[in-house]
C-alpha positions, 0 to 999 in steps of 0.5 A: 946073300943071307941079311943079318938075323938083326936087320928088319925085314923089309914091309914092301915085299912080303911073302905069299900068305900062303907060303908064310903063314901068319904068326898067331895071334892071341885070341881076342875076348868074345861077347858073343854068345856061344853057338847052339847046338843047332845053330841059333840062325836069329842069333848070329842074323842079329851078331851080323847086323851088329858089326862095324860096316867093315868087320870081317872075321879075324880082321883087325885094322884096316881095310884088308882084313889080313894081319901083319907080322910083327916087326922086331923091335916095336909093339905088337898091340894094334892101333884103334880100328879107324872107321871104316867105309861100308863095304862094297861086298855087303849083300844087298837083304843085309844093306836092306834090313840095316836101312829098315831098322834104322828107320823104324826107329827114327819113326818111332822117336818122330811119332814119339815126339809127337804124340807128346805134343799132341795129345790128339795124336795119342787118341787117334793112333791104333795099332797097324794091324787094327788098322788092316783089320777094319780095312776087311771088315769095310770090304765085305759089306756088300757080302752080307747084311751089315748093321743097320740103325735102330728101328725107326731111324729113318723116321726122323721130324713129324710133318704136322701137316699131314698127319691132321690131314691123315687123321681126316682121312680115317675119319671119314671110314669109321668101318675099318681100323686104318694103318698108314704111315709116309716119309719123304725118303731125302729128308726123313720127315713122316707123317702116320697114323697107327703105324706101329699096329701089327696086322696081317701082312697079306701079300706085302710079305713079299716085299722084304722075300725079294729083298731077300733074295737080291740080298743072297743075289749079291752074295752069290749064293743065288744066281739068277739063271739058276732053275728053281724045281716046284714041287708039290708041297709049294703049290698054292692056290688064290693068285698066279698061274704057276699052280696049274703047272706038274709038280717037277717042272723047272723056272729060272731064279728071277722068273720066280721072284718076277712071278712072286711079285708081278702077279703076286704068284703065290706056289712061286712065294713059296720056293723063294722063300724055300730058296732064301732059308725059309722063315727062321732065317728070313725073321732074323733077316727082318729083325737084323733090318730093324723090322720090328713087327714084320715076321713069316709064320706060314706058306702062301695064301696064310689065309689065317693071315698069320705073317704080320707086318706094321706099316711104319716097317713097310715103309722103313723096309723102302727107305732101306731099299732105296739108300740101298743098304741092304742090297747092291745098287744093280740090284736095287734097280732090278728089285725097284723094276720088278715092283714097277710091273706089279699088275694090279694098280687099283690101290695107292697108283689111282691116288699119285697121277698121271705124272708120277711113277711108282714101285709096289705090291698089294696084300690082298685077304678077305678081311685086309686090304693093303697096298706099298710101295716107292712114288717118284714125283716129277720136283725129284723127290720120292717118298715110301707110303704104306697103308692096311685097312682092316675091314670086314669081309671084302669090305669095298670102302677098303679100297677106297680109304687107300687111295685116299691116304695115296692123294694125301700124300701125293699132294703135300710131296708134290708141292714141295720144293723141287730137288735136284736128282 
């Protein structure tokens, strides 16, 4: 029996939605922008983020999202929707994005408040991108020459008493033009005599070439076991044994560098010089290290003395080697080991005694004699020293003067209080 038409339909048994579609609702005013013909995915995403947590298309109120049929005699205006809890069906990525937006907003507010009360935070605050770029630049320190201190920065406080002794040594050799410098590699205290005068470098130029070689090893440009070909243009007389080999012979890079220092092989030097880029790029490197008076103008043996250096530059280079500012610590150890095996021991080593150790390199021309190195003392100290003596051709007093400077520096530094290593 059918119900009278004026009796309200019971709400407890609604018809299936598929059988009785809900009545059409008046269109709700939309605040969303119309979608572009190509589909504005960014705007769609933003709109979805700004919706209430439980909102779905077509939902007016409650949790179901279904529209109820109006009851005769009742108002069809829906009450304001209650605050709905987060629906379990929200995608995880949407929940994460909401959390990030809220966290970023709170972080910005807290940061602004803190900087308003603490000016130091404003001064130290930098964009995240700047901090990341700085970290990347710092990680590349071992792959290229880092900017170094300006010339002479390794030299801090002059040692008055040692300066006076150096002056006395120079006065004992009036027929020579002497240049000398000694530097405490831990404190920066130094003594010098005429140390900035540019003179012929002779074979002391091989020390900065050796440093450049190990820089390229650290950068992956040179392999220690790669084979270098001895070309005819590299063959040089005066020093070494490679000159007696036929052009086309191959030698490992590390052995070639070792021969350059240990027996001062000029042919090996020319091979390493070419492998590290030649005189132009090397001179630029020397300047970047703060060696203002050091340059290469000719292949070895450079009998004309065109390659130049100063006593201060050589001791500055010793300081940079000691501090590991130019090469890695492993390469520094290899470099010093090679220099400790220098075959000629008649100059600086004669002034340091048997209780000390020296890594050094000599230089010999008819009109110049030189030696430079790093000395390790029993009291734990290390100092750098360089002595260059311009002379009449082959004057033996030049060797005496270098040994005299060496004894003077060793006596001073050896009597200082011990320091821990």
